[in-house]
N, C-alpha and C positions, 0 to 999 in steps of 0.2 A: 663866477658863472651862476646865474639865477635861472630858475625854471618857472615859467608862467603858463597859464592856460586860459583859453576862452573858446566857447563852443557856439554852434548854431549861428554862424554869420549870415547864412541865407542870402548870399550874393546873387545878382540877377540872372546870371547864366546867359548873357548875350541878348537879353530881352528886357523890356521895361517891366519891372516887378516892384511897384511901390509897396514898401513894408508898413507904411502908416495905416494901412487897413487893419493892422493888429494893434493900433494905438499910436497917438501922436508922438510918443517917446521914441518910436522907431524912425522918425524923420531924420534923414542924413546919418543913419546909424553907423555906416562904415567909415564915414568921415570922422565921427567921434572916436571910433575904435582906433583908426589909423593915427590920429593925433596923440592919443594916450599911449599907443604902442611905441611910437617913435620917441616919446619922452622917457619911457621906462626901460625898453629893451635895448641891449647892445648886440653887436655882431656875434659874440660868442655865447649868448644866452639861448635857452631852449624855450620854444613856445609850442604847447600841446593844443591841438584842435580836434576834439573828439566828436566830429560828425556834423552833417548838414552845413557844409561849406557853401554849396551852390545849388540854385534851383535848376541848373542846366539839365537837359535831358540826354545830351551826348557829350562825350569827352571833348570834341572839338569846340562845342559851345561853352564848355567850362574853362577853356584855356585862359581867357581874359581874367577870370576870377582867380585862377591859380597863379597867374603872373602878378596880379595885384597884391595877393598875400605874399608871394615870393619876394616882392620888392621891399617889403617891410623888414626891419632889422631882425637878426637872430636866425637860428635854425629851427625849422618848423616840422612837426611830426603830425601827420593827419590820419584820420580814421574815418571809415564810412559810416554815415548816418542813414536813417530811414528815408530821407528825402534826397540823398545823393544818387539819383538815377543815372547820372553821367558816369558813375564809377563802374568801369567794365573790368576786363581781366586785369589782375594786379600787375602783370608785366607791362601792359599798355599804359596803365596809370602811372607807374614809376618812370617809364620812358618820357611821359609828358610833363613831368614835374620840373620846375625851374631848379637851378642849383641851390643847394641848401635846404631843400624840402624833401621829406621822407614819408612814405606811406607804410602803415602797419596794417596787416590783415591776417589775424590768427597767428602772427609770428612776432618778431621783436627787432628792434634796432638798438645799437649801442653807440652812445655819444659821450665821449670823455669819461668812460667807465660807468655811465648810467645806462641801465638796461630798461628800455621802454617797450611795453607790449600792449596788446589791445585787441578787442573784438566788439562787434556792434551790441550784442545783448538783445533782450526782448522784454516785453511786459511780464511782470511777475504774475503767475496765474493764481486765481482764486477758485472757489467751488463753482462759480458761474462762468469760468473761462471756457470758450469754445474749444473743442478737441483739436482743431487745426492750429490754434494759437499755442496750445500745450505742446504740440508736436514741434513747432518752431522754437519754443522755449527750450525743449530738450536738446534740440540741435545746437542752440546757442551755448548751452552748458558744455557740450562737447568741444565747441570752438574755443570757449574760454579756457578749458583745460589744455587745449592744443597750444594756445599762445603762452600760457603759463609754463608749460613744459619746455617750450623753446627758450623762453626767457631764463628759466632756471639752468638750462644747459650752458648758457652764456655768462651767467652771473655768479656761479658758485654759491656761496652762502649770503651774498649781499642782498639787502632788501630790494624788492621790485617796485617799479613804478608802472601802473597799469591804467589804460584808458578804456572806457566803455561809453557808448552813446546813450543807451537806455540806463536808467538808474538800477543798480544791482540790489537796492533795498529802498525802503521808504521809512518815514518816521513811524508808521504803523506796522510795517512788515520788515523787521530787521534780520531775523534769522532765516535767510533765504539760502537756497543751494548755491547761488552765486557767491554769497559771503563765505559759505563753507569752503569753496574752492580758493577764494582769495586768501583766506586765512591759512589754509593748508600749504599753500605755496609761498607764504611769507611776503605777501604784498604789503608794503608800508603805506603807499599813497595810491588812491584811486580817484581819478577825475571822470566826471560824467556830465552830460548835457541833457538834451531832449525836452526838458520841462520849460514851460513858459507861463506867464500870467498867474492865474490862481493856482495852477498845478504846482508852482514853486512853494506854496505854503506847506505841502506835504513832504517836501524834500528833506532827506536826512543830511546834515552837515556836522562834521565833528569826528571824533574817534570812537570806534566800536570794535571790540575783539582785536585790538592791536592795529587796526587799519584806520588811516585818516581819509575820510570821504570828503571830496570837494565838488560841489555843484557849481558848474561854470558856464551855464547858458548866458549869452552875452547880455540879454535884457535884464536878467537877475543880478548882473554885475554892474549895471549902469553903463554898459558899453565900455568897460575898462578891463584891462588885463588883470588877472588874478595871479598873485605870486604865491607859489607853494612854499611852505615853511622849510627852513633849513633843518637838517638832521641835528 
């Protein structure tokens, strides 16, 4: 069993949403992702999708996108991103998911002994950050601890696998409060998305403070699944 990840699919949500406005490389991006996915992933593999799955504004409009992802091989674990406006109450989201797809929201799911947790996160504040964004950041720290506590209850001493949509650190800002929490709860692998284009240049990838950080925005991966390293 392998674990893959890919983020920010930005599927159309029942409307025409041409993604090539963000660059010609986005032309037919889901077809590229799907072809690579079918080639790499098997039915027992796990695919992590940390946010921005669909542009839909309602859960009903997101159903076609959820079904399209659900039809691909493997078991999928999804997380809410900042553009997933369709994501309503977590119970309704879970009821709408096709078989073999799981939603994580400040809690965890266990698949074949792997405990997977996650939360959205937020922009790391600086001295210029607006007070309302600092407030959201503080709230997201609490939510991260909530999901990590839930995961630790289910995992015992095993290393944790965590998803966030926003980056919990950057190449320039590594010692964040997000990283403090991830380290203290024994997270081994952290996957995140959100970044595109030139923003990817400042992304941190690699191991830091015992945590392996994986940036998995689909355009940064060339619209191919990323395989997490084996332990």
